[in-house]
Every structure is written in C-alpha cells, then in structure tokens.
C-alpha positions as CSV (number, residue, x, y, z in Angstrom):
1,M,0.0,0.0,0.0
2,E,1.4,3.4,-1.0
3,H,1.3,6.3,1.4
4,S,1.6,10.0,0.9
5,V,3.9,12.0,3.1
6,S,0.8,14.0,4.0
7,D,-0.5,10.8,5.8
8,F,2.1,11.2,8.5
9,S,0.9,12.1,11.8
10,M,2.3,12.4,15.4
11,D,-0.3,9.8,16.1
12,F,2.3,7.4,14.7
13,F,3.9,7.7,18.1
14,R,0.7,7.1,20.0
15,L,0.0,3.7,21.6
16,D,-3.7,4.1,22.5
17,N,-5.5,0.9,23.1
18,K,-2.3,-1.0,23.0
19,V,-1.1,-3.6,25.6
20,A,2.6,-3.8,26.6
21,I,4.4,-6.4,28.6
22,V,7.5,-5.1,30.2
23,T,9.7,-7.5,32.1
24,G,11.7,-6.1,35.0
25,G,9.4,-3.1,34.9
26,N,9.4,-2.3,38.5
27,T,12.7,-0.5,38.7
28,G,15.4,1.3,36.7
29,L,15.2,1.2,32.8
30,G,12.2,-1.1,33.1
31,Q,10.3,1.3,35.1
32,G,11.2,4.1,32.6
33,F,10.0,1.9,29.7
34,A,6.7,1.1,31.4
35,V,6.0,4.8,32.3
36,A,7.0,6.0,28.7
37,L,4.6,3.5,27.1
38,A,1.8,4.5,29.5
39,K,2.4,8.1,28.7
40,A,1.9,7.2,25.0
41,G,-1.4,5.5,25.8
42,A,-0.6,1.8,26.4
43,D,-1.9,-0.3,29.2
44,I,1.0,-2.1,31.0
45,F,1.6,-5.7,32.2
46,I,4.7,-5.8,34.4
47,V,6.7,-8.9,35.2
48,T,8.8,-8.7,38.3
49,H,11.0,-11.0,40.3
50,G,11.3,-8.6,43.2
51,D,9.2,-6.1,45.0
52,D,5.6,-5.3,44.2
53,G,6.3,-2.2,42.2
54,E,4.1,0.1,44.0
55,E,6.0,3.1,42.8
56,T,5.7,2.1,39.1
57,R,2.0,1.3,39.7
58,K,1.3,4.9,40.8
59,L,3.3,6.3,37.9
60,V,1.4,4.3,35.4
61,E,-2.0,4.9,36.9
62,K,-1.1,8.7,37.1
63,E,-1.3,8.6,33.2
64,G,-4.8,7.1,33.4
65,R,-3.6,3.7,32.1
66,K,-4.2,0.3,33.5
67,V,-1.4,-1.8,35.1
68,E,-1.2,-5.4,36.1
69,F,1.7,-7.2,37.8
70,F,2.9,-10.7,37.6
71,R,5.6,-11.9,40.0
72,G,7.6,-14.8,38.6
73,D,10.9,-16.3,37.6
74,L,11.6,-15.9,33.9
75,S,14.1,-18.8,34.0
76,Q,11.0,-21.1,34.5
77,K,9.1,-22.0,31.4
78,E,6.0,-22.6,33.5
79,D,6.1,-19.0,34.8
80,I,6.5,-17.7,31.2
81,K,3.3,-19.6,30.2
82,N,1.4,-18.3,33.2
83,L,2.4,-14.7,32.7
84,I,1.2,-14.8,29.1
85,D,-2.0,-16.5,30.1
86,K,-2.6,-13.9,32.7
87,C,-2.0,-11.0,30.4
88,I,-4.4,-12.4,27.8
89,K,-7.0,-13.0,30.6
90,V,-6.7,-9.4,31.9
91,F,-6.2,-7.5,28.7
92,G,-7.2,-9.9,25.9
93,K,-4.1,-9.3,23.7
94,I,-0.4,-8.5,23.6
95,D,0.8,-5.7,21.2
96,I,4.2,-4.9,22.7
97,L,6.8,-7.1,24.4
98,V,9.8,-5.3,26.0
99,N,12.4,-7.9,27.1
100,N,14.1,-5.8,29.7
101,A,14.6,-8.1,32.7
102,G,18.3,-9.0,33.3
103,M,21.0,-9.6,35.7
104,I,24.7,-9.4,36.0
105,K,27.4,-11.4,37.9
106,R,30.9,-9.8,38.0
107,A,34.2,-11.8,38.5
108,P,37.5,-12.3,36.7
109,I,37.0,-15.0,33.9
110,L,39.5,-17.4,35.5
111,E,37.4,-17.3,38.7
112,Y,34.0,-17.2,37.1
113,K,31.6,-19.7,38.7
114,D,29.6,-22.2,36.7
115,E,26.4,-21.4,38.6
116,D,26.8,-17.7,37.8
117,W,27.2,-18.5,34.1
118,K,24.2,-20.6,34.0
119,Q,22.0,-18.2,35.9
120,V,22.9,-15.2,33.8
121,I,22.4,-17.0,30.5
122,S,19.1,-18.4,31.7
123,V,17.6,-15.0,32.6
124,N,19.3,-12.8,30.1
125,L,19.2,-15.0,27.0
126,D,17.0,-18.1,27.4
127,A,14.1,-16.2,28.8
128,V,14.2,-13.7,25.9
129,Y,14.0,-16.5,23.4
130,Y,11.2,-18.5,25.1
131,L,9.0,-15.5,26.0
132,S,9.5,-13.9,22.6
133,Q,8.6,-17.2,20.8
134,K,5.4,-17.6,22.8
135,V,4.4,-14.0,22.4
136,A,5.2,-14.1,18.7
137,I,2.6,-16.8,18.2
138,I,-0.1,-14.6,19.6
139,M,1.1,-11.5,17.6
140,A,1.1,-13.6,14.5
141,N,-2.5,-14.6,15.0
142,Q,-3.4,-11.0,15.7
143,G,-1.5,-9.8,12.5
144,S,0.8,-7.3,14.2
145,G,3.2,-6.8,17.1
146,K,6.3,-5.2,18.4
147,I,9.1,-7.1,20.2
148,I,11.8,-4.9,21.8
149,N,14.9,-6.6,23.2
150,I,17.2,-4.8,25.5
151,A,20.8,-5.3,24.3
152,S,23.9,-3.6,25.6
153,M,27.2,-2.0,24.7
154,L,28.4,-5.6,25.4
155,S,26.4,-6.8,22.4
156,F,29.2,-5.2,20.4
157,Q,32.2,-5.4,22.8
158,G,33.8,-7.9,25.1
159,G,33.9,-6.0,28.4
160,K,35.8,-7.3,31.5
161,F,34.7,-9.5,34.4
162,V,31.3,-10.2,32.8
163,P,31.7,-13.1,30.5
164,A,28.1,-14.5,30.9
165,Y,26.6,-11.0,30.5
166,T,28.5,-10.4,27.4
167,A,27.7,-13.8,25.9
168,A,24.0,-13.2,26.7
169,K,23.9,-9.7,25.2
170,H,25.6,-10.9,22.0
171,G,23.0,-13.6,21.9
172,V,20.1,-11.0,22.3
173,A,21.5,-9.2,19.3
174,G,21.5,-12.4,17.3
175,I,17.9,-13.4,18.4
176,T,16.8,-10.0,17.4
177,K,18.0,-10.4,13.9
178,A,16.8,-14.0,13.6
179,F,13.3,-13.3,14.8
180,A,13.1,-10.2,12.6
181,N,13.9,-12.2,9.5
182,E,11.0,-14.6,10.1
183,L,8.4,-12.4,11.6
184,A,8.6,-9.2,9.5
185,C,6.3,-10.8,6.9
186,K,3.7,-11.3,9.7
187,N,3.8,-7.6,10.5
188,I,5.8,-8.1,13.6
189,Q,8.8,-5.8,14.0
190,V,11.6,-7.1,16.2
191,N,14.3,-4.6,17.3
192,A,16.6,-3.9,20.2
193,I,17.8,-1.0,22.3
194,A,21.4,-1.0,23.4
195,P,21.7,1.4,26.3
196,G,25.1,2.8,27.0
197,Y,26.3,3.6,30.5
198,I,23.1,4.4,32.4
199,V,22.5,5.3,36.1
200,T,20.8,2.1,37.4
201,N,21.3,-0.5,40.1
202,N,23.3,-2.6,37.6
203,T,25.9,0.1,37.2
204,A,26.1,1.1,40.8
205,K,29.3,-0.8,41.5
206,I,31.3,0.7,38.6
207,R,29.9,4.2,39.3
208,S,31.2,3.8,42.8
209,D,34.7,3.0,41.5
210,E,36.0,6.6,41.0
211,N,38.8,5.5,38.6
212,R,36.5,3.3,36.5
213,S,33.8,5.9,36.4
214,E,36.3,8.5,35.2
215,E,37.6,6.2,32.5
216,I,34.0,5.7,31.2
217,L,33.2,9.4,31.3
218,E,36.4,10.3,29.3
219,R,35.2,8.0,26.5
220,I,31.6,9.2,26.2
221,P,31.4,12.2,23.8
222,A,28.3,13.4,25.8
223,A,30.6,13.6,28.8
224,R,28.0,12.2,31.2
225,W,26.2,9.1,32.3
226,G,22.8,8.5,30.8
227,Y,19.5,8.2,32.8
228,P,16.4,6.1,32.1
229,I,14.7,9.2,30.7
230,D,17.3,9.3,27.9
231,V,16.0,5.9,26.6
232,M,12.3,6.3,27.2
233,G,11.5,8.0,23.8
234,T,13.3,5.2,22.0
235,V,11.0,2.5,23.4
236,V,8.0,4.6,22.3
237,F,9.3,4.9,18.8
238,L,10.0,1.2,18.4
239,S,6.5,0.4,19.9
240,G,4.5,2.6,17.6
241,R,3.5,2.9,13.9
242,A,6.5,5.2,13.3
243,S,8.8,2.1,13.3
244,D,6.8,-0.2,11.1
245,Y,9.6,-0.4,8.5
246,V,12.4,-0.9,11.1
247,N,13.3,-4.5,11.4
248,G,16.2,-6.3,13.2
249,H,17.9,-3.1,14.2
250,I,19.9,-2.6,17.3
251,L,19.7,1.0,18.3
252,A,22.4,2.3,20.5
253,V,21.5,5.0,23.1
254,D,25.0,5.6,24.4
255,G,25.9,9.3,24.3
256,G,28.3,8.4,21.4
257,W,30.3,5.7,23.3
258,L,30.4,3.3,20.3
259,V,31.6,5.9,17.8
260,R,34.5,7.2,20.0
C-alpha cells in the first residue's frame, strides 16, 4: 500500500488501546520503559521477580492507564506460560513485548563460577528466546506486534569481568535479527535497544569506583552518564507505527560511546 507524506501524523507515536508487557518493569530502565509506554497511551503488564512495584503502579495509573503485575521467575518456562495466560486474561491481547529483565554477575573470567554463568544465561538469553517465541505466536495470530529486546554495549564489545553477561547480550543481538527475519512478513517488528552507561542499580558498582567511572566518562562524547529518561523516547518509537519499517535493528542510546 502506498502512502503520501501527508498521511504522516504524530499519532504514529501514540499507543492508545495497546497492551505492553515489560519484564523487569518495577525499577530502573524497566520502570522508565513502562512509564513511557503508559504516557503514549498503552496499558502495562509488568513482570517482576522482586518487589511489588508500587511506585511504578502509581506512575502508570497517574497517566490514566491500567497496570497489572505478575511476580515470577523468567528462567522457569511454566512462569512464562502463566504470565502470558494472565496477560491475555486481563487485557485480551499483547501488542508490545519489552524484554528488559536481566542480571549481571561480575568476576574475573579465571574465577567465574559455573552457577553464575548458568543463571545469567538463563535470565538474560534463554528467557528472551522463550518469551519472545510464545508471544510471537499470539502476535502472528493478531496480525501485528512489536518485540523490543534490551541489548547492551556488550552486544558489540567484550567487556571485562562479565563473560556471561557479554555472551548473553551478544545472543540477544542475534535473536533480534533472527526473529526479525522470520516475523517481518507477519507484520511483527523485532528490534533492540542498546543502552550505554546508564544510572541504574546494575551500574552502581562501577559508578562507585572513581577510577573506572572517570575512564568511562572520558570516552563518552556526551561527557555524562545516561539516565532512564534518555532511553524512554526510544522505546515509544520502536513500539509505535513510526517504526513499522524498522526490522532487526539494534539502536544504541549511548551518548556516542560506540563511535568514539
């Protein structure tokens, strides 16, 4: 179908009547994603492994949107099935999936523990695959959908002391491209956001290391750490009609880190 440039509207960035699942949506970047999507008009289904997300609930409801929570373990396939079933029961559909939940275990590679490797890979990579696959089936039946994975600077680089996280985030980049290749023809766009160095709980340890923090800042052209608000517009763009012809892309939001 051909479109005229006059057909473009700022409504292409609106998400009214859409339903979004955000994993790890009770804090940090996940909370930012949930609030951004709510501000654009979406109802939010948050998957959390930790607290009840009361702050996030208030922020979403302040926008006049509905919010539902599911507490579960994304490393368990049964919990993945149950969260999808609950979302469909409550909202009737799934338009957007943001695979944000993740964890990090730091240690020198010669000392890295097997259990840490398995846990990080399970949450950061396996869960992304299984949840995306199951949700994609629903989206394919609906005839549309947006899957947004959260990649990392370590989807491009090796890093230090985080071998499992690096392996998982490289895998997330690969899954994004593989899913996009097969699902684009079903009107499902699959893309990823690669945040740079953002002020979150995951970066607290390196931010508290004065020397390491200074090394990082010296390389960032923007000369500052990012904040969740810096990434919120990106998730809205990738969730809406404005990105309907964007497939398999990994969008870095990094203050220029990768181009330095």
